[in-house]
C-alpha positions, 0 to 999 in steps of 0.5 A: 244715766247709762250708756249701751256699748252700741250708743258709745261705738255710735257717737264714737264713730260720729266724732271720727267722721267730724274729726276727718271733716274737719282736717279735710276742711282745714287742709282745703282751706290751706290749700285754697290760700296757697293757690291764692297766694300764687295769683296776680290780677293778671292770671286769668290771661295767663293762657293767652298769647302775650304782645309787647308793644312799644311807643303804643299811645297814640298813633299807629302802636295804639292801633296795632294794640286795638287790633291785637287785642280783638285777635285775642292776644293779651297786649302789654301797652308800653309808652314812655309817658306813664300818664299817656300809655294809661289814658291809652289803655283806658280809651281801649277799655271803654270801647269794649277792648280789655285785654290790654294793660299798661306798663311804663317803657322808655327804651334808652332806660336801662332800668325801665326795661329791667322793670318791664322784664320783671314784670313780664317774668312775673306775670305772664312768664313769657312773650309771644310777640314783640312789635317795636313802633317809633319810639320818638317824634323825629318828624320826616318834614322837619327842615332844620336837622340839628346835629343833637337831633340827630344823635338823639334820633339814632339813640332812641330809633336804633339803639333803644330798639336793639336793647330792649330786643335784646332784653326780651329776646330770652323771654321771646324764646319761651314761646312756641311761636315768637315774632319780633316785628320792626316797624319801620320805614320807606325812608329806610329803604337802601334807595335813599343813600347815595353812597353805593359801597355803602349800600352794597355793605348794608344790603350784604347781610352774610358778612354785616355784623352788628358791631359793624353797624354800629361803626357806619352810625358812629362813621354818620354821626362824625360827617354829620358834626363836620358837615360832610353828609353830602360829601361823604354820600350820606342821605340828606334831611331827615338824615338821621332818620333814614340812616336810623331805619336803614339800620334798623332793617339791617339789624332786623335781618341779622337777627333773623339769622341769628335767631332761627326759632323766632320770625323776626320782620320789619314793616313799613306800614305806609304814609299814615295820617299820625302826628309825625306826618301831620295828620296826612295820609291813609287812616290808622286802621289801614296803616296797623294791618301790616304790622299785626299781619306780620306779628300773626303769621304762621310759623313757616311764615317768612323771616328776615324780609321787609314788608311794604304793608302787607307784600314782601318788597325789597330793602 
């Protein structure tokens, strides 16, 4: 059997084409595998604005997550209790709200905070919104407030908020429009503090420091232990809750002064129907409107202010 030179040339050309096609296919598969290895279950949300909401398995925090998600924000719902947090997300997902996921967070536990930071760095790279809701059930209606309860309340409400905020600030710095919202209470207003000198000091943001807030809290706890709250002009029951919220309000103003590129505000949602209010008050949908409004403020919006629901009010 003999082959002409033209048929040999044609076969050679076909072989070369097949070889190039094969190499191109291998290259495509190789690149596809590299791309797939870089994907995470949350890659589809990478271009969404991302929010972290603490203490969000129920009440106002839960409703804040729902309203943010409806505004096309990717929400990381956090709670100390993992099973309750997972159930909260399932409830939202079942209602048609899909862009909410859960991550465990105990604001008092540095390891728990570190795990959340690492999770965000891995899957979302940055966050745009941090909303710190209540982080413990310290009922304002409590009649007997022990020293241990007061100490726990301050450790969670003030120091826990401070720890998680400062851990997440570097991730907020990567956002083009970062916001921090601290959910506060009318109990934190300075009018609840009988001591005029202390009231003036907490209101003097030009001279107040975070170190001085720590000293004020330590002084409060000493007087609490010595049963000298009334004598030294501290707010009374629920005294620790009131002091924790007053400290958060002052801290909010200091952070706004320090972090010029982040809008930092506190919001009193009002008297809302939750476990903390013994299920009295307005609906949580109304209560969540203030924190959500503050989270979605335009970049030129106010910073370092106290919102009474959706209206700026005095500290």
